[in-house]
PDBQT receptor file of N, H, CA, C and O in Angstrom, charges set to zero:
ATOM      1  N   MET A   1       6.886 -23.304  14.397  1.00  0.00    +0.000 N 
ATOM      2  CA  MET A   1       6.395 -22.901  12.381  1.00  0.00    +0.000 C 
ATOM      3  C   MET A   1       6.142 -21.394  11.385  1.00  0.00    +0.000 C 
ATOM      4  O   MET A   1       5.105 -20.811  11.070  1.00  0.00    +0.000 OA
ATOM      5  N   LYS A   2       6.957 -21.235  11.217  1.00  0.00    +0.000 N 
ATOM      6  H   LYS A   2       7.799 -21.709  11.473  1.00  0.00    +0.000 HD
ATOM      7  CA  LYS A   2       6.494 -19.975  10.431  1.00  0.00    +0.000 C 
ATOM      8  C   LYS A   2       5.448 -18.934  10.022  1.00  0.00    +0.000 C 
ATOM      9  O   LYS A   2       4.872 -19.153   8.957  1.00  0.00    +0.000 OA
ATOM     10  N   GLN A   3       5.162 -17.983  10.616  1.00  0.00    +0.000 N 
ATOM     11  H   GLN A   3       5.630 -17.805  11.482  1.00  0.00    +0.000 HD
ATOM     12  CA  GLN A   3       4.048 -17.253   9.691  1.00  0.00    +0.000 C 
ATOM     13  C   GLN A   3       3.870 -16.869   9.117  1.00  0.00    +0.000 C 
ATOM     14  O   GLN A   3       4.328 -15.734   9.251  1.00  0.00    +0.000 OA
ATOM     15  N   ILE A   4       3.484 -16.953   8.455  1.00  0.00    +0.000 N 
ATOM     16  H   ILE A   4       3.111 -17.874   8.346  1.00  0.00    +0.000 HD
ATOM     17  CA  ILE A   4       2.223 -16.930   6.620  1.00  0.00    +0.000 C 
ATOM     18  C   ILE A   4       2.037 -15.648   6.356  1.00  0.00    +0.000 C 
ATOM     19  O   ILE A   4       2.886 -14.822   6.019  1.00  0.00    +0.000 OA
ATOM     20  N   PHE A   5       0.815 -15.496   6.531  1.00  0.00    +0.000 N 
ATOM     21  H   PHE A   5       0.126 -16.167   6.805  1.00  0.00    +0.000 HD
ATOM     22  CA  PHE A   5       0.716 -14.307   6.701  1.00  0.00    +0.000 C 
ATOM     23  C   PHE A   5       1.191 -13.136   8.025  1.00  0.00    +0.000 C 
ATOM     24  O   PHE A   5       1.256 -13.581   9.170  1.00  0.00    +0.000 OA
ATOM     25  N   LEU A   6       1.504 -11.661   7.764  1.00  0.00    +0.000 N 
ATOM     26  H   LEU A   6       1.451 -11.299   6.834  1.00  0.00    +0.000 HD
ATOM     27  CA  LEU A   6       1.804 -10.687   8.366  1.00  0.00    +0.000 C 
ATOM     28  C   LEU A   6       0.671  -9.345   8.405  1.00  0.00    +0.000 C 
ATOM     29  O   LEU A   6       0.594  -8.540   7.476  1.00  0.00    +0.000 OA
ATOM     30  N   THR A   7       0.001  -9.288   9.389  1.00  0.00    +0.000 N 
ATOM     31  H   THR A   7       0.063  -9.942  10.143  1.00  0.00    +0.000 HD
ATOM     32  CA  THR A   7      -0.976  -8.674   9.422  1.00  0.00    +0.000 C 
ATOM     33  C   THR A   7      -0.290  -7.026   9.629  1.00  0.00    +0.000 C 
ATOM     34  O   THR A   7       0.930  -6.887   9.721  1.00  0.00    +0.000 OA
ATOM     35  N   PHE A   8      -1.422  -5.612   9.696  1.00  0.00    +0.000 N 
ATOM     36  H   PHE A   8      -2.412  -5.725   9.622  1.00  0.00    +0.000 HD
ATOM     37  CA  PHE A   8      -0.349  -4.195   9.892  1.00  0.00    +0.000 C 
ATOM     38  C   PHE A   8      -1.692  -3.490   9.342  1.00  0.00    +0.000 C 
ATOM     39  O   PHE A   8      -2.245  -3.413   8.244  1.00  0.00    +0.000 OA
ATOM     40  N   GLN A   9      -2.035  -2.844  11.110  1.00  0.00    +0.000 N 
ATOM     41  H   GLN A   9      -1.586  -2.907  12.001  1.00  0.00    +0.000 HD
ATOM     42  CA  GLN A   9      -2.898  -1.743  10.514  1.00  0.00    +0.000 C 
ATOM     43  C   GLN A   9      -2.172  -0.379  10.624  1.00  0.00    +0.000 C 
ATOM     44  O   GLN A   9      -1.204  -0.242  11.373  1.00  0.00    +0.000 OA
ATOM     45  N   VAL A  10      -2.780   0.872   9.677  1.00  0.00    +0.000 N 
ATOM     46  H   VAL A  10      -3.566   0.761   9.069  1.00  0.00    +0.000 HD
ATOM     47  CA  VAL A  10      -2.086   1.847   9.340  1.00  0.00    +0.000 C 
ATOM     48  C   VAL A  10      -2.795   2.778   9.413  1.00  0.00    +0.000 C 
ATOM     49  O   VAL A  10      -3.600   3.095   8.537  1.00  0.00    +0.000 OA
ATOM     50  N   SER A  11      -2.636   3.308  10.357  1.00  0.00    +0.000 N 
ATOM     51  H   SER A  11      -1.982   3.051  11.069  1.00  0.00    +0.000 HD
ATOM     52  CA  SER A  11      -3.477   4.696  11.147  1.00  0.00    +0.000 C 
ATOM     53  C   SER A  11      -2.892   5.638   9.785  1.00  0.00    +0.000 C 
ATOM     54  O   SER A  11      -2.173   5.328   8.835  1.00  0.00    +0.000 OA
ATOM     55  N   LYS A  12      -3.751   7.285  10.289  1.00  0.00    +0.000 N 
ATOM     56  H   LYS A  12      -4.335   7.538  11.061  1.00  0.00    +0.000 HD
ATOM     57  CA  LYS A  12      -3.852   8.268   9.199  1.00  0.00    +0.000 C 
ATOM     58  C   LYS A  12      -2.527   8.703   9.375  1.00  0.00    +0.000 C 
ATOM     59  O   LYS A  12      -1.933   9.233   8.436  1.00  0.00    +0.000 OA
ATOM     60  N   GLU A  13      -1.716   8.452  11.055  1.00  0.00    +0.000 N 
ATOM     61  H   GLU A  13      -2.199   8.022  11.817  1.00  0.00    +0.000 HD
ATOM     62  CA  GLU A  13      -0.823   9.574  10.568  1.00  0.00    +0.000 C 
ATOM     63  C   GLU A  13       0.401   8.491  10.041  1.00  0.00    +0.000 C 
ATOM     64  O   GLU A  13       1.199   9.056   9.293  1.00  0.00    +0.000 OA
ATOM     65  N   ASP A  14       0.622   7.416  10.225  1.00  0.00    +0.000 N 
ATOM     66  H   ASP A  14      -0.026   6.957  10.832  1.00  0.00    +0.000 HD
ATOM     67  CA  ASP A  14       1.552   6.295   9.086  1.00  0.00    +0.000 C 
ATOM     68  C   ASP A  14       1.342   6.612   7.621  1.00  0.00    +0.000 C 
ATOM     69  O   ASP A  14       2.121   6.641   6.669  1.00  0.00    +0.000 OA
ATOM     70  N   ALA A  15       0.059   6.837   7.739  1.00  0.00    +0.000 N 
ATOM     71  H   ALA A  15      -0.574   6.813   8.512  1.00  0.00    +0.000 HD
ATOM     72  CA  ALA A  15      -0.462   7.130   6.195  1.00  0.00    +0.000 C 
ATOM     73  C   ALA A  15       0.650   8.234   5.690  1.00  0.00    +0.000 C 
ATOM     74  O   ALA A  15       1.613   8.154   4.927  1.00  0.00    +0.000 OA
ATOM     75  N   PHE A  16       0.094   9.267   6.440  1.00  0.00    +0.000 N 
ATOM     76  H   PHE A  16      -0.689   9.332   7.060  1.00  0.00    +0.000 HD
ATOM     77  CA  PHE A  16       1.501  10.815   5.595  1.00  0.00    +0.000 C 
ATOM     78  C   PHE A  16       3.071  10.127   5.930  1.00  0.00    +0.000 C 
ATOM     79  O   PHE A  16       4.092  10.324   5.270  1.00  0.00    +0.000 OA
ATOM     80  N   ARG A  17       2.969   9.514   6.802  1.00  0.00    +0.000 N 
ATOM     81  H   ARG A  17       2.140   9.354   7.337  1.00  0.00    +0.000 HD
ATOM     82  CA  ARG A  17       4.665   9.539   6.921  1.00  0.00    +0.000 C 
ATOM     83  C   ARG A  17       4.955   9.065   5.344  1.00  0.00    +0.000 C 
ATOM     84  O   ARG A  17       5.536   9.715   4.474  1.00  0.00    +0.000 OA
ATOM     85  N   ILE A  18       4.305   7.579   5.237  1.00  0.00    +0.000 N 
ATOM     86  H   ILE A  18       3.834   7.051   5.943  1.00  0.00    +0.000 HD
ATOM     87  CA  ILE A  18       4.697   7.036   3.797  1.00  0.00    +0.000 C 
ATOM     88  C   ILE A  18       4.429   8.127   3.132  1.00  0.00    +0.000 C 
ATOM     89  O   ILE A  18       5.368   8.725   2.606  1.00  0.00    +0.000 OA
ATOM     90  N   ALA A  19       3.360   8.523   3.033  1.00  0.00    +0.000 N 
ATOM     91  H   ALA A  19       2.598   8.037   3.459  1.00  0.00    +0.000 HD
ATOM     92  CA  ALA A  19       2.995   9.247   1.818  1.00  0.00    +0.000 C 
ATOM     93  C   ALA A  19       4.421  10.360   1.674  1.00  0.00    +0.000 C 
ATOM     94  O   ALA A  19       4.778  10.538   0.510  1.00  0.00    +0.000 OA
ATOM     95  N   GLU A  20       5.055  10.937   2.518  1.00  0.00    +0.000 N 
ATOM     96  H   GLU A  20       4.765  10.792   3.464  1.00  0.00    +0.000 HD
ATOM     97  CA  GLU A  20       6.106  11.783   2.639  1.00  0.00    +0.000 C 
ATOM     98  C   GLU A  20       7.380  11.414   2.053  1.00  0.00    +0.000 C 
ATOM     99  O   GLU A  20       8.041  12.149   1.319  1.00  0.00    +0.000 OA
ATOM    100  N   ALA A  21       7.759   9.995   2.488  1.00  0.00    +0.000 N 
ATOM    101  H   ALA A  21       7.223   9.398   3.085  1.00  0.00    +0.000 HD
ATOM    102  CA  ALA A  21       8.913   8.997   2.342  1.00  0.00    +0.000 C 
ATOM    103  C   ALA A  21       8.698   9.240   0.649  1.00  0.00    +0.000 C 
ATOM    104  O   ALA A  21       7.862   9.512  -0.213  1.00  0.00    +0.000 OA
ATOM    105  N   SER A  22      10.438   8.850   0.941  1.00  0.00    +0.000 N 
ATOM    106  H   SER A  22      11.117   8.629   1.641  1.00  0.00    +0.000 HD
ATOM    107  CA  SER A  22      11.292   8.522  -0.635  1.00  0.00    +0.000 C 
ATOM    108  C   SER A  22      10.489   7.432  -1.308  1.00  0.00    +0.000 C 
ATOM    109  O   SER A  22      10.361   6.339  -0.758  1.00  0.00    +0.000 OA
ATOM    110  N   HIS A  23       9.801   7.768  -2.793  1.00  0.00    +0.000 N 
ATOM    111  H   HIS A  23       9.906   8.656  -3.240  1.00  0.00    +0.000 HD
ATOM    112  CA  HIS A  23       9.506   6.648  -3.198  1.00  0.00    +0.000 C 
ATOM    113  C   HIS A  23      10.069   5.863  -4.745  1.00  0.00    +0.000 C 
ATOM    114  O   HIS A  23       9.503   5.661  -5.819  1.00  0.00    +0.000 OA
ATOM    115  N   GLU A  24      11.438   5.566  -4.231  1.00  0.00    +0.000 N 
ATOM    116  H   GLU A  24      11.898   5.730  -3.358  1.00  0.00    +0.000 HD
ATOM    117  CA  GLU A  24      12.258   4.929  -5.466  1.00  0.00    +0.000 C 
ATOM    118  C   GLU A  24      11.020   4.010  -6.129  1.00  0.00    +0.000 C 
ATOM    119  O   GLU A  24      10.066   3.858  -5.365  1.00  0.00    +0.000 OA
ATOM    120  N   PRO A  25      10.864   3.148  -7.927  1.00  0.00    +0.000 N 
ATOM    121  CA  PRO A  25      10.510   2.103  -8.145  1.00  0.00    +0.000 C 
ATOM    122  C   PRO A  25      11.590   0.899  -7.227  1.00  0.00    +0.000 C 
ATOM    123  O   PRO A  25      12.805   0.920  -7.030  1.00  0.00    +0.000 OA
ATOM    124  N   HIS A  26      10.431  -0.176  -6.774  1.00  0.00    +0.000 N 
ATOM    125  H   HIS A  26       9.444  -0.193  -6.934  1.00  0.00    +0.000 HD
ATOM    126  CA  HIS A  26      11.324  -1.612  -6.172  1.00  0.00    +0.000 C 
ATOM    127  C   HIS A  26      10.481  -2.020  -6.518  1.00  0.00    +0.000 C 
ATOM    128  O   HIS A  26       9.605  -1.477  -7.191  1.00  0.00    +0.000 OA
ATOM    129  N   THR A  27      10.591  -4.074  -5.786  1.00  0.00    +0.000 N 
ATOM    130  H   THR A  27      11.303  -4.516  -5.239  1.00  0.00    +0.000 HD
ATOM    131  CA  THR A  27      10.555  -5.127  -6.268  1.00  0.00    +0.000 C 
ATOM    132  C   THR A  27       9.939  -5.553  -5.368  1.00  0.00    +0.000 C 
ATOM    133  O   THR A  27      10.292  -4.774  -4.484  1.00  0.00    +0.000 OA
ATOM    134  N   HIS A  28       8.978  -6.508  -4.724  1.00  0.00    +0.000 N 
ATOM    135  H   HIS A  28       8.691  -7.141  -5.442  1.00  0.00    +0.000 HD
ATOM    136  CA  HIS A  28       8.748  -7.716  -3.777  1.00  0.00    +0.000 C 
ATOM    137  C   HIS A  28       8.839  -8.513  -3.772  1.00  0.00    +0.000 C 
ATOM    138  O   HIS A  28       8.271  -9.105  -4.690  1.00  0.00    +0.000 OA
ATOM    139  N   ASP A  29       9.451  -9.161  -2.990  1.00  0.00    +0.000 N 
ATOM    140  H   ASP A  29       9.912  -8.679  -2.244  1.00  0.00    +0.000 HD
ATOM    141  CA  ASP A  29       9.730 -11.240  -3.215  1.00  0.00    +0.000 C 
ATOM    142  C   ASP A  29       8.735 -11.273  -2.341  1.00  0.00    +0.000 C 
ATOM    143  O   ASP A  29       8.753 -12.182  -1.511  1.00  0.00    +0.000 OA
ATOM    144  N   ASN A  30       7.693 -10.344  -2.323  1.00  0.00    +0.000 N 
ATOM    145  H   ASN A  30       7.679  -9.606  -2.998  1.00  0.00    +0.000 HD
ATOM    146  CA  ASN A  30       6.422 -11.349  -1.525  1.00  0.00    +0.000 C 
ATOM    147  C   ASN A  30       5.088 -10.431  -2.253  1.00  0.00    +0.000 C 
ATOM    148  O   ASN A  30       5.047  -9.329  -2.801  1.00  0.00    +0.000 OA
ATOM    149  N   GLU A  31       4.063 -11.475  -1.956  1.00  0.00    +0.000 N 
ATOM    150  H   GLU A  31       4.097 -12.370  -1.511  1.00  0.00    +0.000 HD
ATOM    151  CA  GLU A  31       2.805 -10.349  -2.360  1.00  0.00    +0.000 C 
ATOM    152  C   GLU A  31       1.842  -9.465  -1.171  1.00  0.00    +0.000 C 
ATOM    153  O   GLU A  31       1.904  -9.939  -0.037  1.00  0.00    +0.000 OA
ATOM    154  N   GLU A  32       1.256  -8.638  -1.292  1.00  0.00    +0.000 N 
ATOM    155  H   GLU A  32       1.206  -8.253  -2.213  1.00  0.00    +0.000 HD
ATOM    156  CA  GLU A  32       0.754  -7.454  -0.618  1.00  0.00    +0.000 C 
ATOM    157  C   GLU A  32      -0.999  -7.535  -1.335  1.00  0.00    +0.000 C 
ATOM    158  O   GLU A  32      -1.464  -7.573  -2.474  1.00  0.00    +0.000 OA
ATOM    159  N   LEU A  33      -1.485  -7.533  -0.119  1.00  0.00    +0.000 N 
ATOM    160  H   LEU A  33      -1.107  -7.502   0.806  1.00  0.00    +0.000 HD
ATOM    161  CA  LEU A  33      -3.242  -7.316   0.211  1.00  0.00    +0.000 C 
ATOM    162  C   LEU A  33      -3.247  -5.980   0.645  1.00  0.00    +0.000 C 
ATOM    163  O   LEU A  33      -2.769  -5.998   1.779  1.00  0.00    +0.000 OA
ATOM    164  N   ILE A  34      -3.501  -4.985   0.371  1.00  0.00    +0.000 N 
ATOM    165  H   ILE A  34      -3.890  -4.970  -0.550  1.00  0.00    +0.000 HD
ATOM    166  CA  ILE A  34      -3.937  -3.868   1.041  1.00  0.00    +0.000 C 
ATOM    167  C   ILE A  34      -5.666  -3.199   0.831  1.00  0.00    +0.000 C 
ATOM    168  O   ILE A  34      -6.236  -2.702  -0.141  1.00  0.00    +0.000 OA
ATOM    169  N   ILE A  35      -5.989  -3.406   1.878  1.00  0.00    +0.000 N 
ATOM    170  H   ILE A  35      -5.527  -3.810   2.668  1.00  0.00    +0.000 HD
ATOM    171  CA  ILE A  35      -7.441  -3.466   2.145  1.00  0.00    +0.000 C 
ATOM    172  C   ILE A  35      -7.769  -1.809   2.755  1.00  0.00    +0.000 C 
ATOM    173  O   ILE A  35      -7.480  -1.599   3.933  1.00  0.00    +0.000 OA
ATOM    174  N   GLY A  36      -8.410  -0.587   1.868  1.00  0.00    +0.000 N 
ATOM    175  H   GLY A  36      -8.645  -0.757   0.911  1.00  0.00    +0.000 HD
ATOM    176  CA  GLY A  36      -9.045   1.047   2.182  1.00  0.00    +0.000 C 
ATOM    177  C   GLY A  36     -10.381   0.814   3.069  1.00  0.00    +0.000 C 
ATOM    178  O   GLY A  36     -11.240  -0.005   2.742  1.00  0.00    +0.000 OA
ATOM    179  N   ILE A  37     -10.432   1.326   3.800  1.00  0.00    +0.000 N 
ATOM    180  H   ILE A  37      -9.735   1.991   4.065  1.00  0.00    +0.000 HD
ATOM    181  CA  ILE A  37     -11.863   1.717   3.795  1.00  0.00    +0.000 C 
ATOM    182  C   ILE A  37     -12.049   2.818   4.021  1.00  0.00    +0.000 C 
ATOM    183  O   ILE A  37     -13.241   3.100   4.140  1.00  0.00    +0.000 OA
ATOM    184  N   GLU A  38     -11.112   3.898   4.186  1.00  0.00    +0.000 N 
ATOM    185  H   GLU A  38     -10.143   3.668   4.090  1.00  0.00    +0.000 HD
ATOM    186  CA  GLU A  38     -11.542   5.846   3.944  1.00  0.00    +0.000 C 
ATOM    187  C   GLU A  38     -10.194   5.885   2.907  1.00  0.00    +0.000 C 
ATOM    188  O   GLU A  38      -9.239   5.113   2.829  1.00  0.00    +0.000 OA
ATOM    189  N   GLY A  39     -10.506   7.032   2.197  1.00  0.00    +0.000 N 
ATOM    190  H   GLY A  39     -11.282   7.659   2.261  1.00  0.00    +0.000 HD
ATOM    191  CA  GLY A  39      -9.193   7.705   1.223  1.00  0.00    +0.000 C 
ATOM    192  C   GLY A  39      -9.529   7.089   0.302  1.00  0.00    +0.000 C 
ATOM    193  O   GLY A  39     -10.598   6.572  -0.024  1.00  0.00    +0.000 OA
ATOM    194  N   LYS A  40      -7.273   7.233  -0.716  1.00  0.00    +0.000 N 
ATOM    195  H   LYS A  40      -6.405   7.652  -0.451  1.00  0.00    +0.000 HD
ATOM    196  CA  LYS A  40      -7.157   7.395  -2.174  1.00  0.00    +0.000 C 
ATOM    197  C   LYS A  40      -6.199   6.486  -1.653  1.00  0.00    +0.000 C 
ATOM    198  O   LYS A  40      -5.995   6.315  -0.451  1.00  0.00    +0.000 OA
ATOM    199  N   GLN A  41      -5.493   5.784  -2.778  1.00  0.00    +0.000 N 
ATOM    200  H   GLN A  41      -5.658   5.923  -3.754  1.00  0.00    +0.000 HD
ATOM    201  CA  GLN A  41      -4.445   4.975  -2.548  1.00  0.00    +0.000 C 
ATOM    202  C   GLN A  41      -3.972   5.924  -4.117  1.00  0.00    +0.000 C 
ATOM    203  O   GLN A  41      -4.761   6.552  -4.823  1.00  0.00    +0.000 OA
ATOM    204  N   ASP A  42      -2.499   5.774  -4.335  1.00  0.00    +0.000 N 
ATOM    205  H   ASP A  42      -1.858   5.264  -3.761  1.00  0.00    +0.000 HD
ATOM    206  CA  ASP A  42      -2.039   6.216  -5.980  1.00  0.00    +0.000 C 
ATOM    207  C   ASP A  42      -1.468   4.458  -6.017  1.00  0.00    +0.000 C 
ATOM    208  O   ASP A  42      -1.234   3.718  -5.061  1.00  0.00    +0.000 OA
ATOM    209  N   LEU A  43      -1.410   4.295  -6.894  1.00  0.00    +0.000 N 
ATOM    210  H   LEU A  43      -1.600   4.896  -7.670  1.00  0.00    +0.000 HD
ATOM    211  CA  LEU A  43      -0.636   2.825  -6.915  1.00  0.00    +0.000 C 
ATOM    212  C   LEU A  43       0.299   2.454  -8.522  1.00  0.00    +0.000 C 
ATOM    213  O   LEU A  43      -0.104   1.923  -9.557  1.00  0.00    +0.000 OA
ATOM    214  N   PHE A  44       1.792   3.052  -8.112  1.00  0.00    +0.000 N 
ATOM    215  H   PHE A  44       2.119   3.484  -7.272  1.00  0.00    +0.000 HD
ATOM    216  CA  PHE A  44       2.273   2.611  -9.360  1.00  0.00    +0.000 C 
ATOM    217  C   PHE A  44       2.913   1.432  -9.970  1.00  0.00    +0.000 C 
ATOM    218  O   PHE A  44       4.036   1.055  -9.635  1.00  0.00    +0.000 OA
ATOM    219  N   ILE A  45       2.102   0.777 -10.984  1.00  0.00    +0.000 N 
ATOM    220  H   ILE A  45       1.190   1.083 -11.256  1.00  0.00    +0.000 HD
ATOM    221  CA  ILE A  45       2.698  -0.483 -11.676  1.00  0.00    +0.000 C 
ATOM    222  C   ILE A  45       2.997  -0.579 -12.512  1.00  0.00    +0.000 C 
ATOM    223  O   ILE A  45       2.761   0.328 -13.310  1.00  0.00    +0.000 OA
ATOM    224  N   GLY A  46       3.793  -1.842 -12.966  1.00  0.00    +0.000 N 
ATOM    225  H   GLY A  46       3.985  -2.578 -12.317  1.00  0.00    +0.000 HD
ATOM    226  CA  GLY A  46       4.151  -1.048 -14.891  1.00  0.00    +0.000 C 
ATOM    227  C   GLY A  46       4.517   0.063 -15.382  1.00  0.00    +0.000 C 
ATOM    228  O   GLY A  46       4.484   0.259 -16.596  1.00  0.00    +0.000 OA
ATOM    229  N   PHE A  47       5.121   1.397 -14.105  1.00  0.00    +0.000 N 
ATOM    230  H   PHE A  47       5.149   1.238 -13.118  1.00  0.00    +0.000 HD
ATOM    231  CA  PHE A  47       5.292   2.056 -14.784  1.00  0.00    +0.000 C 
ATOM    232  C   PHE A  47       4.538   3.232 -15.324  1.00  0.00    +0.000 C 
ATOM    233  O   PHE A  47       4.810   4.245 -15.969  1.00  0.00    +0.000 OA
ATOM    234  N   LYS A  48       3.176   2.517 -14.643  1.00  0.00    +0.000 N 
ATOM    235  H   LYS A  48       2.955   1.694 -14.119  1.00  0.00    +0.000 HD
ATOM    236  CA  LYS A  48       2.848   3.570 -15.069  1.00  0.00    +0.000 C 
ATOM    237  C   LYS A  48       1.207   3.834 -13.279  1.00  0.00    +0.000 C 
ATOM    238  O   LYS A  48       0.628   2.992 -12.594  1.00  0.00    +0.000 OA
ATOM    239  N   THR A  49       1.175   4.632 -13.288  1.00  0.00    +0.000 N 
ATOM    240  H   THR A  49       1.646   5.317 -13.845  1.00  0.00    +0.000 HD
ATOM    241  CA  THR A  49       0.172   5.612 -11.984  1.00  0.00    +0.000 C 
ATOM    242  C   THR A  49      -1.650   6.051 -11.807  1.00  0.00    +0.000 C 
ATOM    243  O   THR A  49      -2.121   7.077 -12.298  1.00  0.00    +0.000 OA
ATOM    244  N   SER A  50      -2.365   5.151 -11.106  1.00  0.00    +0.000 N 
ATOM    245  H   SER A  50      -1.982   4.318 -10.708  1.00  0.00    +0.000 HD
ATOM    246  CA  SER A  50      -3.354   4.930 -10.861  1.00  0.00    +0.000 C 
ATOM    247  C   SER A  50      -3.661   5.802  -9.429  1.00  0.00    +0.000 C 
ATOM    248  O   SER A  50      -2.844   6.079  -8.551  1.00  0.00    +0.000 OA
ATOM    249  N   LEU A  51      -5.238   6.171  -9.489  1.00  0.00    +0.000 N 
ATOM    250  H   LEU A  51      -5.902   5.945 -10.202  1.00  0.00    +0.000 HD
ATOM    251  CA  LEU A  51      -5.368   7.148  -7.904  1.00  0.00    +0.000 C 
ATOM    252  C   LEU A  51      -6.384   5.989  -7.844  1.00  0.00    +0.000 C 
ATOM    253  O   LEU A  51      -6.730   5.690  -8.987  1.00  0.00    +0.000 OA
ATOM    254  N   ILE A  52      -6.981   5.231  -6.894  1.00  0.00    +0.000 N 
ATOM    255  H   ILE A  52      -6.699   5.474  -5.965  1.00  0.00    +0.000 HD
ATOM    256  CA  ILE A  52      -8.230   4.462  -7.418  1.00  0.00    +0.000 C 
ATOM    257  C   ILE A  52      -8.571   5.342  -4.991  1.00  0.00    +0.000 C 
ATOM    258  O   ILE A  52      -7.975   5.743  -3.990  1.00  0.00    +0.000 OA
ATOM    259  N   GLY A  53     -10.055   5.028  -5.634  1.00  0.00    +0.000 N 
ATOM    260  H   GLY A  53     -10.538   4.702  -6.447  1.00  0.00    +0.000 HD
ATOM    261  CA  GLY A  53     -10.516   5.449  -3.763  1.00  0.00    +0.000 C 
ATOM    262  C   GLY A  53     -11.060   3.569  -3.243  1.00  0.00    +0.000 C 
ATOM    263  O   GLY A  53     -11.139   2.348  -3.383  1.00  0.00    +0.000 OA
ATOM    264  N   ALA A  54     -11.264   4.790  -2.613  1.00  0.00    +0.000 N 
ATOM    265  H   ALA A  54     -11.200   5.781  -2.500  1.00  0.00    +0.000 HD
ATOM    266  CA  ALA A  54     -12.223   3.445  -1.286  1.00  0.00    +0.000 C 
ATOM    267  C   ALA A  54     -13.232   3.229  -1.317  1.00  0.00    +0.000 C 
ATOM    268  O   ALA A  54     -13.901   4.181  -1.718  1.00  0.00    +0.000 OA
ATOM    269  N   PRO A  55     -13.993   2.017  -0.977  1.00  0.00    +0.000 N 
ATOM    270  CA  PRO A  55     -13.808   1.459  -0.740  1.00  0.00    +0.000 C 
ATOM    271  C   PRO A  55     -12.890   0.325  -1.515  1.00  0.00    +0.000 C 
ATOM    272  O   PRO A  55     -13.363  -0.394  -2.395  1.00  0.00    +0.000 OA
ATOM    273  N   LEU A  56     -11.276   0.246  -0.999  1.00  0.00    +0.000 N 
ATOM    274  H   LEU A  56     -10.892   0.830  -0.284  1.00  0.00    +0.000 HD
ATOM    275  CA  LEU A  56     -10.678  -0.226  -1.898  1.00  0.00    +0.000 C 
ATOM    276  C   LEU A  56     -10.307  -1.892  -1.341  1.00  0.00    +0.000 C 
ATOM    277  O   LEU A  56     -10.529  -2.352  -0.222  1.00  0.00    +0.000 OA
ATOM    278  N   ILE A  57      -9.421  -2.860  -3.003  1.00  0.00    +0.000 N 
ATOM    279  H   ILE A  57      -9.241  -2.485  -3.913  1.00  0.00    +0.000 HD
ATOM    280  CA  ILE A  57      -8.884  -3.624  -2.341  1.00  0.00    +0.000 C 
ATOM    281  C   ILE A  57      -7.809  -3.755  -3.361  1.00  0.00    +0.000 C 
ATOM    282  O   ILE A  57      -8.088  -3.708  -4.559  1.00  0.00    +0.000 OA
ATOM    283  N   SER A  58      -6.330  -3.951  -2.845  1.00  0.00    +0.000 N 
ATOM    284  H   SER A  58      -6.102  -3.989  -1.872  1.00  0.00    +0.000 HD
ATOM    285  CA  SER A  58      -4.926  -4.351  -4.235  1.00  0.00    +0.000 C 
ATOM    286  C   SER A  58      -4.260  -5.451  -3.731  1.00  0.00    +0.000 C 
ATOM    287  O   SER A  58      -3.325  -5.949  -4.360  1.00  0.00    +0.000 OA
TER     288      SER A  58
């Protein structure tokens, strides 16, 4: 059976590594559900940037 959902837990170190990476505009062929219990998240959707704080679901 093909796995329908993939679940990842991102550590503080992972978050810093991701934040320091290059962020070129891109698309996904899948959906993402991000649940944050601490911190803030920059969203870049439709060529607009928004900063949202935890708790968050995006």
